[in-house]
MISE-81174 format. One record per atom (N, C-alpha, C): x, y, z. Coordinates in steps of 0.2 Angstrom, whole numbers, plus 5000, padded with zeros to 4 digits. Layout:
BEGIN
XYZ;...
***
This chain:
BEGIN
509948394981;509548444979;509548504985;509748564983;509748614987;509048634990;509048644997;508448665000;508448745001;507848775000;507748845001;507148855005;507248895010;506648915015;506448985014;505848995011;505549065010;505149085016;505249135019;504849155025;504449225024;503849225026;503449285025;503049295032;502849355034;502449365039;501649375037;501549365030;500949365027;500749305025;500249305019;500049235017;500249235009;500249175006;500449164999;500049204995;499349194996;498849224991;498949304991;499249334996;499249404997;499949424995;500349384993;501049394990;501249364984;500949384978;501049344972;501849344970;502249394972;502949394971;503249334974;503049314980;503349254984;503149194980;502549194978;502349134974;502749124968;502849174964;503249174958;503949144959;504249174965;504949144967;504949074968;504449054972;504448984975;504348934969;503848954964;503748914958;504348914954;504748964953;505348974949;505848924952;505948924958;506448884961;506248814961;505648794962;505448724961;505548694954;505448744949;505448724942;506248714940;506648744944;507348734943;507748694947;507348644950;507648584954;507748604961;507548654964;507648664971;507048634975;507248614981;506748594986;506548654990;505848674990;505648734993;505148724998;505248765003;504748765009;504548835010;503948855011;503748925012;503348925019;503648965024;503348975030;502949045030;502349035032;501949095032;501449105038;501049155039;500649155044;499949195042;499449185046;498749205045;498749285045;498449315040;498349385039;497649405039;497249375035;496549385034;496149325032;495449325032;495049265030;495049265022;495049315019;495049315011;495649275009;496249295012;496849265010;496849185012;496549175017;496549095019;496149055014;495549085012;495149055007;495549045001;495849094999;496249094992;496849044993;497149044999;497648995000;497548924998;496948905000;496648834999;496748814992;496448864988;496448844981;497148854978;497548904980;498248914977;498648854979;498648834985;499148784987;499048714986;498448694984;498348624982;498748604976;498948644972;499248624966;499948644965;500248664971;500948684971;501448624973;502048634970;502548574971;502948594977;502848654980;503248664986;502748664992;503148654997;502748645004;502648705007;502048715010;501848775013;501648765021;501948795025;501748785032;501548845036;500948845038;500648905042;500848905049;501148955052;501448965058;501049015062;500949005069;500649055073;499849055074;499548995071;498848995071;498449035067;497749025067;497249065064;496649075068;496149115066;495549125069;495149055069;495349005065;494948945065;495348885067;495948885066;496448835068;496948855073;497148815078;497648835083;497548905086;496848905088;496648975091;497048995097;497248955101;497648975107;498349005105;498648965100;499248995097;499149065094;498649075091;498549135087;498449195092;498049175098;497949235102;498549245107;498949195108;499549205112;500049245108;500049235101;500549275097;500249345096;499649355096;499349425096;499449465102;499449425108;499549455114;500249475115;500749435113;501449455113;501549515109;501249515103;501349575098;501149635102;500549635105;500249695108;500649715114;500949665117;501349685123;502049715120;502249695115;502849725112;502649795110;502049805107;501849875105;501749925111;501549895116;501449935123;502149955125;502649905125;503349925127;503549985123;503449975116;503750035112;503350095114;502750095115;502350155117;502650185123;502850155128;503050185134;503750185135;504150145131;504850145132;505250175126;504850175120;505150195114;505350135110;505550145104;505750085099;506550075101;506550015104;507249995107;507449925103;508049915102;508349855098;508049795101;507949785108;507749725111;507049715110;506649765108;505949755108;505749745100;506149765096;505949775089;505649715086;505949655087;505649595084;504949575087;504849595093;504249575096;503649625093;503849685092;503349735090;503249745083;503649725079;503649745072;503049705068;502949645070;502449605067;502149555072;501549525071;501349475075;501749405073;501949375079;502149305078;502849305075;503249355076;503949355073;504349295077;504249295084;504549245088;504349175085;503749165083;503549095081;503849085074;503949125070;504249115064;505049105065;505349135070;506049125071;506149045073;505649025078;505748965081;505648905075;505148915071;504948865066;505548865061;505748925059;506348935054;506948895056;507048905062;507748875065;507648795065;507048775065;506948695065;507048665058;507148705053;507148685046;507848695044;508248645042;508948655039;508848675032;509148725029;509148745022;509848775020;509948775014;510548805011;510448875010;509848905009;509748975009;509048985012;509049045015;508449065018;508249135015;507649145013;507449205009;506849235013;506949305015;506449335019;506049385014;505349385015;504949425012;504549465017;504749535017;504449585022;504849575029;504849635032;505249645038;505149595044;504449575045;504349525050;504649455049;504849445043;505249375041;505949385042;506249445042;506949455041;507349425048;507049435054;507449405060;507449335059;506849305056;506849225056;507349195052;507449225046;507949195041;508649205044;508749265047;509449275050;509549225055;509049215060;509149165065;509349095063;508949075058;508949005055;509648995051;509849045048;510449045044;511049035049;511049075054;511549075059;511549005063;511048975064;511048905067;511248855063;511148855057;511348805052;511948825048;512248885049;512848905046;512748905038;512148935036;511948945029;511949015028;511649035022;511549105020;510849125020;510749195020;510149215020;510049275015;509449295013;509349345008;508749375009;508649435006;507949475008;507749505001;507049505000;506749534995;506349594997;506549654995;506249714997;505749734991;505149714993;504549734988;504349804989;504549834995;504449904997;505049925000;505049995001;505650025005;505350035012;505449985016;505049975022;505050025027;505650065028;505650115034;505250175032;505050185026;504650235024;504050205020;503850145022;503250115019;502550145021;502550165027;501950195030;501950265030;502450295032;502550365033;503250395033;503350455031;503950485031;504150515038;503750505043;503950535049;504450495053;505050525053;505650485056;505550475063;505050505067;504950495074;504450445075;504050425070;503550375071;503750305073;503350265076;503550205078;503650155072;503250165067;503350125061;504050135058;504250195057;504850205055;505450185059;505450195065;505950175070;506050105071;505450065071;505549995071;505849965065;505549985059;505849965053;506649975052;506850035054;507550055054;507950015058;507649995064;508049955068;508149885065;507649855063;507649785059;508149795053;508049845049;508449845043;509249855045;509349905049;510049915051;510349855055;509949815058;510249755062;510449705057;510049695052;510049625048;510249635041;510149695037;510149695030;510849695028;511349735031;512049745029;512349675028;512149625031;512549555031;512149505026;511649535023;511249485018;511749465012;511649405010;511949375004;511749414998;511149434997;510949474992;510249504994;510149564991;509449594992;509149614985;508549584984;508249604978;507749654979;507549694974;507149754975;506649754969;506049774971;505449774966;505449834961;505849884962;505849934957;506549964957;506749994952;507450034952;507550084957;507050124959;507150174964;507150144971;506850084972;506850054979;507550024979;507850004974;508549974974;509050034975;508950094972;509350154973;509350174981;508750174984;508650194990;508950154995;508950084994;509350044999;510050044997;510250054991;511050064990;511250124994;510950174994;511150234998;511250225005;510750185008;510850165015;511450115016;511450065012;511950015013;512450015007;512950055006;513350055000;513649994997;513749945002;514049885000;513549824998;512949844998;512449794997;512349774990;512249824985;512149824978;511549784977;510949814978;510349774977;510149764969;509849714968;509649684962;508949694960;508749724955;508049744953;507749684950;507249654953;506749604950;506049634950;505849654944;505249684943;504649634945;504049664947;503449634949;503049604943;503349574938;503049554932;502749484933;502349464928;501949404928;502149354922;501949294923;502049244918;501749264912;502049244906;501749254900;501149214898;501049164903;500449114902;499849154903;499949214907;499349254909;499149304904;499649314899;499449364894;498849354890;498449404890;497749394887;497749404879;497249374876;497249384869;496949454868;497149484862;496849554861;496149554861;495849604864;495149614864;494949664859;494449644855;494149694850;493649744853;493849804853;493349854856;492749864852;492149834855;491549844852;491049884855;491149894862;490649934866;490750004865;490250044866;490350114866;490650144873;490450104878;490650124885;491450114886;491750174888;492450164890;492550144897;492850084898;492850054904;493550064908;493450094914;494050104918;494150054923;494750034926;494849984931;495349994935;495249984942;495749994947;495649934952;496149914955;496149854960;496649864965;496549834971;496949824976;496749774981;497149754986;496949704991;496349734995;496449804996;495949835001;495849904997;495149924997;494949984994;494950035000;495250094999;495250145004;495250215002;495150265006;495150335005;495850355003;495850415000;496450444998;497050404995;496750364990;497250324986;497150334979;496850394977;496850414971;496150404967;495750364971;495050344968;494650414968;494650454973;494350514973;494450554967;495050554965;495350594959;494950574952;494950504951;494650484945;493850494945;493550484951;492850494951;492750574950;493150614952;493050684950;493150694943;493650664940;493850674933;493250644929;492950594931;492350564927;491750614927;491750644933;491150694934;491250754930;491850774928;491950824923;491750814916;491750744914;491550724907;490850714907;490450764905;489750754904;489450724898;489850714893;489550694887;489850634884;490150594889;490450524886;490150474891;490150414888;489950354891;490550314894;490650324901;491250294904;491050264911;491350204913;491150174919;491850164923;491750154929;492350134933;492150074938;492650024937;492549964941;493149964946;492949954953;493449944958;493449874961;494049844961;494049774964;494449774970;494249744976;494549734982;494149734988;494449714994;494049715000;493849785002;493249795003;492949855005;492449845010;492449885016;491949885021;491349935019;490749925022;490149965020;490250035021;490650055026;490750125027;491150155021;491650125019;492050155014;491650145007;491250095006;490850095000;490350155000;490050165006;489550215006;489850285005;490450295007;490850355006;490950364999;491150314995;491350324988;490650334984;490150304986;489550304983;489250384984;489350404990;489150474991;489550524987;490250514987;490650554984;490550554976;490350494973;490150494966;489550524965;489050524969;488450554968;488550634968;488950654973;489150724973;489450754967;489850704963;490150724957;489750714951;489150694952;488650684947;488750624943;489050574946;489150504943;488550464945;488250424941;487650384942;487950314945;487450284949;487650224952;487850164947;487550174941;487750124936;488450134933;488750194934;489450204932;489950184936;489850164943;490250144948;490150074951;490550034950;490449964952;491049934957;490849904962;491249874967;491249794966;491849764966;491949694965;492349664971;492049614973;492449574979;493049544976;493549534980;494249504978;494149434975;494549424970;494549364966;495249324967;495249264965;495849224965;496349264961;497049264963;497549304960;497649284952;497549224951;497649204944;497049224939;496449244943;495849264939;495849334937;496349374940;496349444939;496449464932;496849424928;497049444921;496449434916;496149374916;495549374912;494949424914;494949434920;494449484923;494649554920;495249574921;495449644919;495449654911;495449594908;495449604900;494749634898;494249634902;493549654900;493649734900;494149764902;494149834903;494649864897;494649934897;495049974892;495650004895;495550034901;496050074904;496150054911;496850034913;497050024919;497250084923;497050094929;497250154933;497750144938;498250174938;498850174943;498850244946;498450254952;498350314954;498650334961;499250304962;499650314968;499750394969;499750404976;499750484978;500450504980;500850454981;501550474983;501550504990;501150474994;501050505001;501650495005;502050445004;502650435007;503250415002;503850405004;504350385000;504250324996;504050275000;503950204997;503450214991;502850244993;502350254988;502550294981;503050334982;503350374977;503850334973;504150284976;504650254972;504550184970;503950154972;503750084971;503450084964;503450024961;503050004955;502649944957;501949964957;501449914960;501349864955;501049804958;500749754954;500249774949;499949834950;499449854945;499749864938;500249904938;500549924931;500649854927;500949804930;501149744927;500549704925;500049704930;499449674928;499049704922;499049764922;498749794916;499049784910;499749784910;500149764904;499949694901;499949644906;499849574905;499149564902;498649604905;497949594903;497849634896;498249674894;498149714888;497749774889;497849814894;497549874895;497949934894;497649994891;498050054891;498150074898;498650114900;498750134907;498750214907;498450234913;498450304915;498750304922;499350334923;499650334929;499850404932;499750404938;499950464942;500750474942;500950534942;501650544941;502050544948;502050484951;502550474956;503250464952;503750474956;504450464953;504450404949;504250344952;504350284949;503850274943;503250294943;502750284938;502950334932;503150394934;503350444928;503950414924;504450384928;504950354924;504750294920;504350254923;504050194919;503750214912;503250264913;502950284907;503350324902;503850364905;504350394900;504750344896;504950294900;505350234896;504850194891;504250184893;503750144889;503150194887;503350244883;502850294882;502250274878;502350214874;501750194870;501250144873;501350134880;500850094883;500350134888;500350204887;499950244891;500150314892;499850344897;500050414899;500050424906;500450484908;500450494915;500150564916;499950584922;499750654924;499950674931;500050734932;500250764938;499850734944;500150714949;499750694955;499150744957;498550724958;498050764960;497750814955;498050814949;497750854944;497150824940;496550834943;495950804940;495850824933;495950884931;495850904925;496250874920;496850864921;497350824917;497150754916;496950724922;496650654921;496050654917;495550694918;494950694914;495150704906;495650744905;495850754898;496150694895;496450654899;496750584896;496250534895;495750534899;495150494898;494750514892;494650574891;494350604885;494750584879;495350594879;495750574873;495650504871;495650454876;495550384874;494850374871;494450414874;493750404872;493650424865;493850484863;493750514857;494250484851;494750454853;495250424848;495250344850;494750304847;494750234849;495350194845;495550224840;496150194836;496750204841;496850254844;497450264849;497350214855;496750214857;496550164863;496750094861;496550074855;496650004852;497449994852;497750044849;498550034848;498850034854;498650074859;499050074866;498950004869;498349974868;498249914872;498649854868;498749864862;499149814858;499849824860;500049884861;500749904864;500849874871;500349874875;500449844882;500549774881;500149734877;500249664876;500949644873;501149684869;501849674866;502349684871;502349734875;502849744880;502849684885;502249664887;502249604892;502549544888;502349534882;502649474878;503349474877;503649534875;504349534873;504849554878;504649584884;505049614889;504849604896;504349624898;504149624905;503649564907;503949504907;503649444909;504049404914;503749364918;504149324923;504649274920;504549254914;504949204911;505649234910;505649304908;506349334907;506549364914;506149394918;506349424924;506549374929;506249314929;506449264934;507249234933;507449244927;508149224926;508649264930;508449334931;508849374935;508849344943;508249334945;508149304952;508549234952;508449194948;508749124948;509549124948;509749164943;510449174943;510849204949;510449244952;510649274959;510749224964;510149184965;510149124969;510749074968;510749054962;511249004960;512049034962;512149094960;512749124962;512949124969;512449144973;512549144980;512649074983;512349024980;512448954983;513048924980;513348954975;513948924972;514548954976;514549014978;515049054982;515249014988;
***
């Protein structure tokens, strides 16, 4: 039985893509181990429920705020030391691994202790670990680019984030056995940087087991839904609040799911009040288990993908939101980032797109769905059909699995 080690500098519950890959590999006869590290308390609580029924082994490295506290604080101190070195010396090759994420050295050490046939990295903090382990054991390594990492946070090429990501990518990616990308445009971006790499697109779709039964629209309220791990400012939420505020004579509500602090909650409540939206129209929901997102989302009519395109990655990525909405059977309203505009153009019967920041156009689309409930119902049916027939993990995983098998056979 071939052994595969998957490494992430985050947590399984915060990386559904990693979990899908691990499940697919185990189901196809591979021995799978996942190395991960603490990111936040919500993820830790969710991991307990997620991991207890998995056929793959998960190992937490680098301590947490509750367990192996000394190890956790040592790794944090080393990371901060690396960041200080970058601050005063600039982003240098010999500092990058220490500064890019917490506990990269711990991931390297643990990964090297596990012999595997293939090492797969998820996110840049994991990339040095899979490279070091593959070299020690004369195996192969691969990388999954869920984002275009060097411009994931900012397009400022002088920024620390850009410089560190560029160093790590240039140092390790060109030699990877394969690179998978989470959108066609991310694949194109990496292809331009590394012409010999030939990235393979594996969309962030979900298992057909999560496809929800068609919901009969009975309520008069038009229900809008947006979610993310963290709720924050300038992520498009302000636009939809303003759009709702323009619609004076329709019954519409907005539900936002994700981690939100009191300051941000108060900011949005004040913003909504200024837009003449009542407290009853705006609801905030705490994070839920990843598998519960689909039946929860089913309660709504329209899924909102409000990306602002603030950096290259945000402009070219296809988020989990789009595919979650399809699987839950929601009509989609998406901002026109390059990736989302291309998606809606290709799949024009599952929703509409609007120019980024154009609140009036967004309001018109909401109003159109409210006034034409037959259109809303048909669009929701189309979303379910697309998820059932084309955009599901059962189909998409064959691309991933065939890639892995080919690499191991070569």
